[in-house]
N, C-alpha and C positions, 0 to 999 in steps of 0.2 A: 534435502529439506529446503523449505522456502524461508529464507531469511530476508529481512527488509532493511535496506540502507535508508535511514531517516534523515541523515545529514552527515557532514564531515567538518572538521576543524571549527566546531561550535557554530556552524551555519546550518539551519534547517533546510530541508528540501524545498519547502514552500517559498523561501526567499529567492529561489531561482526561477520559479514560475512554471517551468516545463522540463521534462526529462532530458531533452537534448542539451539545454544550457547547464543543467545539473551535472550530467555526465562529462561535458567538456571541462567544467571547472574542477570536478573530481579528478579527472585524468591529469590535468595540468598540475594540480597540487600533489598528486601521487608521484609524478615524475620529478618535480623540482625540490620539494621539501618533505614529502611524505604526507599522508592523510590519515588523521584519526577519525575513523568511521563510527557513527552512532548506529548500532545495528540492533534490530529486534530479532531475536533468535527463538525459534520454535522449540518447545520441549519435545522429548522423545515421543510422546503420545500425539503431538500435534494439536493439543487442546489449549495450551497457553503459550504466551510469549514473554520473554524477559529482555530487558535492555542491557546491552553491554557495549564495550568499546573495542575496536580492532585497529591496529596500525597497518597501513598499506603503503608500499613503495613499489613503483614499477621502473624499469630501465628508462633512462632519458634518451630515447631514440625514436625516429619517425615510425609510426605504425605500432608502437608498443601497446599491448592490450592490458586491461585491468584483470582479466581472467574471470569475469562474471557475466552471466546471461541476465540482462536486466529488462524488466517490463514495468510499466507504471501500474501500481496497485495501491489500494487504500485499505489499511488495516484498521478495524474498529478497536481502539485502545481502551476506551471506557464508554459506558452508557449511563446517562443521567437517570436516576431512579424516578419513575413516574413520568418521564418524558416520552415523546412520540416513539422513539426507537425502543425504549424499554417496554412500552405497552404493546408494540408490534412483535416483541420477542427477539430483537437483535441482541447478540451477545458479544462481549469483548473476545478478541481472538479470531473473529470472522473477518473475511475480506468482502468488500462490496465489489462483486463481479460484474453486475449489470444494473443499470438504472432504466426502467421502462424498456427493457430489451436491448439497450445500447451498452456495448462492452466498455467498461471503465478503462481498459488498456488502450482503447482507441481515443480516449479523451486526452487533450494536450496538456492540461494543467489542473491543479486543485481549483483554481478560479473557474475554469470551464465546467468542472464537475459540479461546483456549487450553483452555477448558472443553470445547468441542466436540471438539477433537483428543484431549484426555485421555479423554473418555467413549468415543470410538471405540477408543482403545488398550486400555481396560480390558475391552472386549467380547472382542476376539480378538487384540489386540496389533498390529493393522494399521490403517493409515489410507490411504484412496485420496485422493490430491490431484490435482486438475486444475490444471495450471500453464499460464500464459498469457504470451506475449511480444507486446508492441505493436510493430508494424512500420509504417514509413511506406509509403504507397501511391505508387509511382513515378509521376512526372508529374502529381501532384495538388497542390492548395494545401498550404501548410506544415502545417496542422493535420489533414489527412486521414490517418487511420490505420486499420489493421485489426489483429486479434489472432489468433494461432494458439494452439491448445491441445494439450496432451498429458497423458496420465494416468501417474502413478507411484504405486506402492504402497510406503509406508514401513512397515517392520517395527520397531516400537518396543519397547523393553525396558520392561516394567511393573515397578513396585516391588511387592515382595511378601514 
């Protein structure tokens, strides 16, 4: 299943700026004092997520691994009623997979993602989002998943 690490030891991912810095700090904390992870875990159906905490400790040795395959992804945790995302049909529990065709996993940070969305909005006030949902594959091992995607167009109000 696809779980999200949102932070550790009461520090949010966004305070590190990019996945490389975040993972280096997480690895160091897990080796020396342990890391209390803030994790968003998917339900069995893959439709909803709930927040939980998980304690991680890895051996203090060169090359020790955390034991997780990590990519940068953005989970929609909530949608403001009547806002642009709500009007376009964005739902909590979906991931932003692409912005105007650019993979979010290739974006270096939340700040860069915000800039990408803002740049798109200043051009024509619209942003094409490809949203994804991870779903378990029935009858498969626990970690076997697939994702489905759909496109929505957000009409953003530009400041002017």
